[in-house]
BAPALUM-278072 format. One record per residue (C-alpha): residue in three letters; x, y, z. Coordinates in steps of 0.5 Angstrom, whole numbers, padded with zeros to 4 digits, always signed. Example, Ala and Ser with C-alpha at 12.3 -4.5 7.8 and 13.67 -1.06 7.14 Angstrom:
ALA+0025-0009+0016/SER+0027-0002+0014/
% end
This chain:
UNK-0022+0004-0050/UNK-0015+0002-0053/UNK-0016+0008-0058/UNK-0017+0013-0052/UNK-0011+0010-0048/UNK-0007+0011-0054/UNK-0009+0018-0055/UNK-0007+0019-0047/UNK+0000+0016-0048/UNK+0001+0020-0054/UNK-0001+0027-0051/UNK+0003+0025-0045/UNK+0009+0024-0049/UNK+0008+0030-0053/UNK+0013+0036-0052/UNK+0007+0041-0054/UNK+0003+0038-0049/UNK+0008+0038-0043/UNK+0010+0046-0045/UNK+0003+0048-0046/UNK+0002+0044-0039/UNK+0007+0048-0036/UNK+0004+0055-0039/UNK-0003+0053-0037/UNK-0001+0052-0030/UNK+0003+0058-0029/UNK-0003+0062-0033/UNK-0008+0059-0028/UNK-0004+0061-0022/UNK-0003+0068-0025/UNK-0010+0068-0026/UNK-0012+0066-0019/UNK-0008+0071-0016/UNK-0010+0077-0021/UNK-0018+0075-0019/UNK-0016+0075-0012/UNK-0013+0082-0013/UNK-0019+0084-0017/UNK-0024+0083-0012/UNK-0020+0086-0007/UNK-0019+0092-0011/UNK-0027+0093-0014/UNK-0029+0092-0006/UNK-0025+0098-0004/UNK-0026+0103-0010/UNK-0032+0105-0014/UNK-0033+0103-0021/UNK-0031+0110-0023/UNK-0024+0110-0020/UNK-0023+0103-0022/UNK-0025+0105-0029/UNK-0020+0111-0029/UNK-0015+0106-0027/UNK-0016+0101-0032/UNK-0016+0107-0037/UNK-0009+0108-0035/UNK-0007+0101-0036/UNK-0010+0100-0043/UNK-0006+0106-0045/UNK+0000+0103-0043/UNK-0002+0096-0046/UNK-0002+0098-0053/UNK+0004+0103-0052/UNK+0008+0098-0049/UNK+0009+0093-0055/UNK+0011+0099-0059/UNK+0016+0101-0054/UNK+0020+0095-0054/UNK+0021+0094-0061/UNK+0019+0087-0061/UNK+0025+0085-0057/UNK+0023+0078-0055/UNK+0020+0076-0062/UNK+0027+0078-0065/UNK+0030+0073-0061/UNK+0025+0067-0063/UNK+0025+0069-0070/UNK+0033+0069-0070/UNK+0035+0063-0066/UNK+0029+0059-0068/UNK+0028+0061-0075/UNK+0035+0063-0077/UNK+0039+0059-0073/UNK+0043+0065-0070/UNK+0046+0064-0063/UNK+0042+0066-0057/UNK+0047+0069-0052/UNK+0049+0076-0056/UNK+0041+0077-0057/UNK+0039+0077-0049/UNK+0042+0083-0046/UNK+0041+0087-0053/UNK+0033+0085-0052/UNK+0034+0088-0045/UNK+0037+0094-0047/UNK+0032+0095-0052/UNK+0026+0095-0047/UNK+0029+0099-0042/UNK+0031+0105-0047/UNK+0024+0104-0050/UNK+0021+0105-0044/UNK+0024+0111-0042/UNK+0023+0114-0049/UNK+0016+0112-0049/UNK+0014+0113-0042/UNK+0017+0120-0042/UNK+0013+0122-0048/UNK+0006+0120-0045/UNK+0008+0123-0038/UNK+0009+0129-0042/UNK+0003+0129-0046/UNK-0002+0127-0040/UNK-0006+0133-0041/UNK-0007+0131-0048/UNK-0008+0123-0048/UNK-0011+0122-0041/UNK-0012+0129-0037/UNK-0017+0125-0032/UNK-0011+0122-0029/UNK-0005+0124-0025/UNK+0002+0125-0027/UNK+0004+0120-0021/UNK-0001+0114-0023/UNK+0001+0115-0030/UNK+0008+0114-0028/UNK+0007+0108-0024/UNK+0003+0105-0029/UNK+0008+0106-0035/UNK+0014+0103-0030/UNK+0009+0097-0029/UNK+0007+0096-0036/UNK+0013+0099-0041/UNK+0019+0097-0037/UNK+0017+0091-0032/UNK+0012+0088-0036/UNK+0016+0088-0043/UNK+0022+0085-0039/UNK+0018+0080-0037/UNK+0015+0079-0044/UNK+0022+0079-0047/UNK+0024+0074-0042/UNK+0018+0069-0044/UNK+0021+0069-0051/UNK+0028+0068-0049/UNK+0025+0062-0045/UNK+0021+0059-0052/UNK+0028+0060-0056/UNK+0032+0056-0051/UNK+0026+0051-0050/UNK+0025+0053-0042/UNK+0018+0054-0042/UNK+0018+0053-0035/UNK+0021+0060-0034/UNK+0014+0064-0036/UNK+0010+0061-0030/UNK+0016+0062-0025/UNK+0015+0070-0027/UNK+0008+0070-0027/UNK+0007+0066-0021/UNK+0012+0071-0017/UNK+0008+0077-0020/UNK+0002+0074-0018/UNK+0004+0072-0011/UNK+0007+0079-0009/UNK+0001+0082-0012/UNK-0004+0079-0008/UNK+0000+0080-0002/UNK+0001+0087-0003/UNK-0006+0088-0005/UNK-0009+0085+0002/UNK-0004+0089+0006/UNK-0005+0095+0003/UNK-0012+0095+0001/UNK-0015+0091+0007/UNK-0010+0092+0013/UNK-0008+0100+0011/UNK-0012+0105+0013/UNK-0015+0110+0007/UNK-0012+0107+0001/UNK-0012+0111-0005/UNK-0011+0109-0013/UNK-0005+0112-0013/UNK-0002+0108-0007/UNK-0004+0102-0010/UNK-0001+0104-0017/UNK+0006+0104-0013/UNK+0005+0097-0011/UNK+0002+0094-0017/UNK+0008+0096-0021/UNK+0013+0093-0015/UNK+0009+0086-0016/UNK+0011+0086-0024/UNK+0018+0088-0022/UNK+0019+0082-0018/UNK+0017+0078-0024/UNK+0022+0081-0028/UNK+0028+0081-0024/UNK+0026+0073-0022/UNK+0026+0072-0030/UNK+0033+0076-0031/UNK+0036+0073-0025/UNK+0035+0066-0028/UNK+0037+0067-0035/UNK+0043+0071-0032/UNK+0045+0064-0028/UNK+0044+0060-0034/UNK+0048+0064-0039/UNK+0053+0066-0034/UNK+0059+0070-0036/UNK+0057+0069-0043/UNK+0052+0075-0043/UNK+0056+0082-0046/UNK+0052+0088-0047/UNK+0049+0089-0054/UNK+0046+0095-0056/UNK+0041+0094-0062/UNK+0043+0096-0069/UNK+0038+0100-0074/UNK+0037+0093-0077/UNK+0035+0090-0070/UNK+0030+0096-0069/UNK+0027+0096-0076/UNK+0026+0089-0076/UNK+0023+0089-0069/UNK+0019+0095-0071/UNK+0014+0090-0075/UNK+0013+0086-0069/UNK+0012+0092-0065/UNK+0007+0095-0069/UNK+0003+0088-0070/UNK+0003+0087-0063/UNK+0001+0094-0061/UNK-0004+0094-0066/UNK-0007+0088-0063/UNK-0007+0091-0056/UNK-0010+0097-0059/UNK-0016+0093-0062/UNK-0017+0090-0055/UNK-0016+0096-0050/UNK-0017+0102-0054/UNK-0024+0102-0052/UNK-0023+0102-0045/UNK-0018+0108-0046/UNK-0023+0111-0050/UNK-0029+0110-0045/UNK-0025+0114-0040/UNK-0022+0119-0045/UNK-0030+0121-0046/UNK-0031+0121-0039/UNK-0035+0114-0038/UNK-0031+0112-0032/UNK-0036+0108-0029/UNK-0038+0105-0035/UNK-0031+0103-0036/UNK-0031+0100-0029/UNK-0036+0095-0030/UNK-0034+0094-0038/UNK-0027+0092-0035/UNK-0029+0088-0029/UNK-0033+0084-0034/UNK-0027+0083-0039/UNK-0023+0081-0033/UNK-0027+0076-0031/UNK-0027+0073-0038/UNK-0020+0072-0037/UNK-0021+0065-0034/UNK-0023+0063-0041/UNK-0017+0066-0045/UNK-0012+0063-0040/UNK-0012+0056-0045/UNK-0011+0060-0051/UNK-0005+0064-0048/UNK-0002+0057-0046/UNK-0003+0054-0053/UNK-0001+0060-0057/UNK+0006+0060-0053/UNK+0007+0053-0053/UNK+0006+0052-0061/UNK+0009+0059-0063/UNK+0016+0057-0065/UNK+0013+0051-0068/UNK+0010+0055-0074/UNK+0017+0058-0075/UNK+0019+0051-0076/UNK+0014+0049-0081/UNK+0016+0047-0088/UNK+0011+0052-0091/UNK+0004+0055-0091/UNK+0001+0048-0092/UNK+0004+0045-0086/UNK+0003+0052-0082/UNK-0005+0051-0084/UNK-0005+0044-0082/UNK-0003+0046-0075/UNK-0007+0052-0074/UNK-0013+0048-0076/UNK-0011+0043-0071/UNK-0010+0048-0065/UNK-0017+0052-0067/UNK-0021+0046-0066/UNK-0018+0045-0059/UNK-0020+0052-0058/UNK-0027+0051-0061/UNK-0028+0046-0055/UNK-0025+0050-0050/UNK-0028+0056-0051/UNK-0035+0054-0053/UNK-0035+0050-0046/UNK-0033+0057-0042/UNK-0037+0061-0047/UNK-0043+0058-0045/UNK-0041+0057-0037/UNK-0040+0065-0038/UNK-0047+0066-0040/UNK-0050+0061-0035/UNK-0046+0064-0029/UNK-0045+0071-0030/UNK-0050+0074-0025/UNK-0047+0069-0020/UNK-0040+0071-0022/UNK-0041+0078-0021/UNK-0044+0078-0014/UNK-0036+0078-0012/UNK-0034+0085-0014/UNK-0039+0089-0010/UNK-0045+0093-0011/UNK-0043+0098-0016/UNK-0041+0093-0021/UNK-0048+0089-0022/UNK-0048+0091-0029/UNK-0042+0087-0031/UNK-0047+0081-0031/UNK-0049+0084-0038/UNK-0042+0085-0040/UNK-0040+0078-0039/UNK-0046+0076-0043/UNK-0045+0080-0049/UNK-0037+0078-0050/UNK-0038+0071-0047/UNK-0035+0068-0054/UNK-0030+0073-0056/UNK-0024+0069-0053/UNK-0026+0064-0059/UNK-0025+0069-0064/UNK-0019+0072-0061/UNK-0016+0065-0061/UNK-0018+0063-0068/UNK-0014+0070-0071/UNK-0008+0068-0066/UNK-0007+0062-0069/UNK-0008+0064-0076/UNK-0004+0070-0075/UNK+0002+0066-0072/UNK+0002+0061-0078/UNK+0003+0067-0083/UNK+0009+0070-0078/UNK+0012+0063-0078/UNK+0012+0062-0086/UNK+0015+0069-0087/UNK+0009+0073-0088/UNK+0009+0078-0082/UNK+0008+0084-0086/UNK+0001+0081-0088/UNK-0001+0080-0081/UNK+0002+0087-0079/UNK-0003+0090-0084/UNK-0009+0086-0083/UNK-0008+0087-0075/UNK-0007+0095-0076/UNK-0013+0095-0081/UNK-0017+0092-0075/UNK-0014+0097-0070/UNK-0017+0103-0074/UNK-0023+0099-0075/UNK-0024+0098-0068/UNK-0022+0106-0066/UNK-0027+0108-0071/UNK-0033+0104-0069/UNK-0032+0106-0062/UNK-0032+0113-0063/UNK-0038+0112-0067/UNK-0042+0108-0062/UNK-0039+0110-0055/UNK-0043+0116-0055/UNK-0050+0113-0056/UNK-0049+0106-0053/UNK-0043+0107-0048/UNK-0040+0100-0046/UNK-0045+0096-0051/UNK-0042+0100-0056/UNK-0035+0098-0054/UNK-0037+0091-0054/UNK-0040+0091-0061/UNK-0034+0094-0064/UNK-0030+0089-0061/UNK-0034+0083-0064/UNK-0034+0086-0071/UNK-0027+0087-0070/UNK-0025+0080-0068/UNK-0029+0077-0074/UNK-0026+0082-0079/UNK-0019+0080-0077/UNK-0021+0072-0077/UNK-0024+0073-0084/UNK-0017+0076-0086/UNK-0012+0072-0083/UNK-0015+0065-0085/UNK-0017+0068-0092/UNK-0010+0070-0093/UNK-0007+0063-0090/UNK-0012+0059-0095/UNK-0009+0063-0101/UNK-0002+0062-0099/UNK-0003+0054-0098/UNK-0007+0054-0105/UNK-0001+0057-0108/UNK+0005+0053-0105/UNK+0008+0049-0110/UNK+0008+0041-0109/UNK+0015+0038-0108/UNK+0017+0033-0113/UNK+0017+0028-0107/UNK+0010+0029-0106/UNK+0008+0028-0113/UNK+0012+0021-0113/UNK+0008+0019-0107/UNK+0001+0021-0109/UNK+0002+0017-0116/UNK+0005+0011-0112/
% end
């Protein structure tokens, strides 16, 4: 009992625990609001309409990080990893996000007939504003909060967006007559905009008049591009299947597949909170061995959390999906196929963060790109004959592939790390 009480006191005193608690609370509130919104949407629109909408969102999700040129990641790398000043980077990150959203969003709208002809220009423009502009501003603000140790900023933005999204969803989908998916797209974008505006306002108040316009240099864009490609590759690996299902005219299948993934978001929340709370610590690690030890510790925590959630999904899948409406019954099978994907995703995230923190981000980038390419190839091969089951199988194979690559590399780097003279003396005494 003394050991248990001591562990509890240590956990309460731990900064990591407090930060993870802030983030977990915000993510849970955000998830709750998303689930309410999700149920309202699925009970309003048939699975093919919802599947088309998710296909557009998925396209924006893996383009969004690329369009932001890693603005948020650069703030953490330079402030935490290199000790540079924060203030000059703030507005530069915002300007980078805005410029990238205009450039890439405009290109996607112009190429709509090629990338996703099933949707309308209006809906595509609404989703691009939501994900490429407002959501990327939210992500940049989250990293700014990490760099200055104000992790409570993330749950405030998440909660604001979530509350507004539920309010808009109830009013438009239940109170208003004859709602359309294009009309919902406008309020979807507006809810994300509220979260971005709240975050920017708080940062501006904290920084005061010290913020000055800083435009990104070629060096900024070049360094940020490696982070963008890595995150975009991860998004491509996670969401390309939903876009490809729509692109191959499997809108209804994508509806039930995306519904299953949305419910699985419950299991992903602890991973997101733990990953964000410890991301900066990897940059402060003394070398691969320390980063490996931290990644192991976090992976053991995720093993316990995601094992419980995975078995819960297997047992309760049929009860959970009853809330979605009659056309989403097949989402039960989807949940059972992908129940343990969050565990694989957590393992590759922690190992990947360790690689980035100790200066081997390019290795992580190349490995993540290889997994994204593998995912697309498998989806193209499996979707025509297996529909959403092909996407689920491709996701599982790809996640295992990336886990093996990241951990194998991290162990190799740790084994090659030279032993310091001090450590040698300690070992002999």
